[in-house]
NUTI-249718 format. One record per residue (C-alpha): x, y, z; residue in one letter. Coordinates in steps of 0.02 Angstrom, whole numbers, plus 50000, padded with zeros to 5 digits. Example, Ala and Ser with C-alpha at 12.3 -4.5 7.8 and 13.67 -1.06 7.14 Angstrom:
506154977550390a;506844994750357s;
This chain:
486534874050541x;487734887050609x;489514882250560x;490864881750694x;492144890050581x;491704904650467x;492844910350326x;492424928750305x;491914934250131x;492214952850112x;492494952149925x;494384949449925x;495244932849935x;495514915349872x;494004909149968x;493764892949873x;495514886249905x;495404890750090x;493694882650104x;494254866650016x;495764864950130x;494804868050292x;493304857550237x;494444842650210x;495034844050390x;493424849750475x;491644848050410x;490814862250506x;491464876850402x;490654889550288x;491104904850185x;489954919050231x;489694937950225x;488134936450334x;488404946650493x;487344934950599x;488314919650540x;489954928450579x;489294934050750x;488874916150799x;490484907950738x;491624898950862x;493164902950756x;493504914850613x;494674914750464x;495054931250375x;495884927450208x;496364940450081x;497274944049920x;497464961449848x;497564979649901x;497594984550085x;496555000450069x;495254991449962x;495124977550092x;494814989950233x;493514999150128x;492574983050094x;492604977850277x;491854994550327x;490544995350188x;489934977750225x;489724980550412x;490974966650447x;492184979150525x;491084981950678x;490664963450697x;492504958650688x;493014970950822x;491624964750937x;491994946350907x;493884947450918x;494164960851049x;492654958451164x;492134940151143x;493944934551115x;493474923150971x;495014914850893x;495394921950721x;496684917150589x;497184930450462x;497984924250301x;499094935250191x;498144951750168x;496984945850307x;498454946350428x;499054963250363x;497344971050391x;497604967950579x;498994981050584x;498774999450626x;499165005650451x;499915001650282x;500945010550149x;499805002150022x;498515015849999x;499095025050157x;497625017150247x;497245013650429x;496974995550477x;496014986550613x;497364991450737x;497364975350835x;499274974850829x;500554988550855x;501214985950680x;501314993750508x;501344986050334x;502744991650218x;503344987350043x;504924977150014x;506354988849970x;507664977849889x;509394983149828x;509914966449753x;508484964849628x;509324950349536x;509284939249690x;507694945949771x;506204948949659x;504664958249719x;503404951149748x;504174938049861x;503434922649779x;503734904349815x;504274892949956x;505184898750112x;505444893650292x;504754901450451x;505874903450603x;504724900750752x;505074914150883x;504014908051028x;503004893051081x;501234893151014x;499854880450986x;499754886350806x;501454878850766x;501304863350878x;502214848950796x;502904859750655x;504724857950604x;505874873050588x;506284866250416x;504464866850360x;504174876250197x;502704887650165x;502064896450009x;502194915449999x;501544928349874x;501694946449933x;502504963349898x;502154970650070x;502594963950242x;502134967650423x;503334976650541x;502844972850721x;503354986250846x;503044974350990x;504194959250972x;503014948751080x;501744948750937x;502954940650814x;502654921950813x;503764917950664x;504974926950549x;505614923750373x;507154929550280x;506974937350108x;508254951250084x;507844955350266x;507014946850413x;505144950550419x;503684944950526x;502844930350437x;501694924450578x;500904933450725x;499994929350885x;499234941251011x;498044932551132x;496644925351021x;497304933950864x;498354923450744x;499004927050571x;500144920650434x;500894930350290x;501074913950195x;499634903650127x;499364887950233x;497994882350112x;499344880949977x;500714873750088x;500354855150082x;500674844750239x;501354858850347x;499904869850297x;498734855750347x;499594854450516x;499424873050549x;497584873250503x;497264857850609x;498114866750754x;496984881850730x;495444870650723x;495994862350886x;496124878850981x;494854880751122x;493414891851066x;
């Protein structure tokens, strides 16, 4: 049977942990690289761990690039990008000097930290997210909620309306985004216990 939610397998990402988390909250979910399965999904999750330029290359080589643009921009299918998956939605990245999907007026840049004793790169561990605007993705989530981060690069949004949440680590950076049907988190909700569960449940509950 066609799953309602498809976790996109483009060869980069902690797919198993995302699948286990979503599967526990919603049974109709599947990891897939099959273009037809992705085309027919009601919601999409784009996870990712690793190098920006490599991620873009794999999306293009697999044919998923074209399907994603059609589903997200034309059909307006809800999509949740996680970590690298969110970064790939930007126009470009310093990591490999590569162009991204371009869904957001944003760029991805590396942390440049002066106080290296206090702030290690990568930013790794638990941190809070300051919610910048009302969104169904953070419905019922406390401002004190902690989420798990692992990243050396972060997204700079040039349109403040796209920033859903921000986090402080040597500087304030965009840690969650929303633009119409496009959602993303720099942190890993699948590793963030009860507040990660709440966020994923909120995404599942979005109208398709």
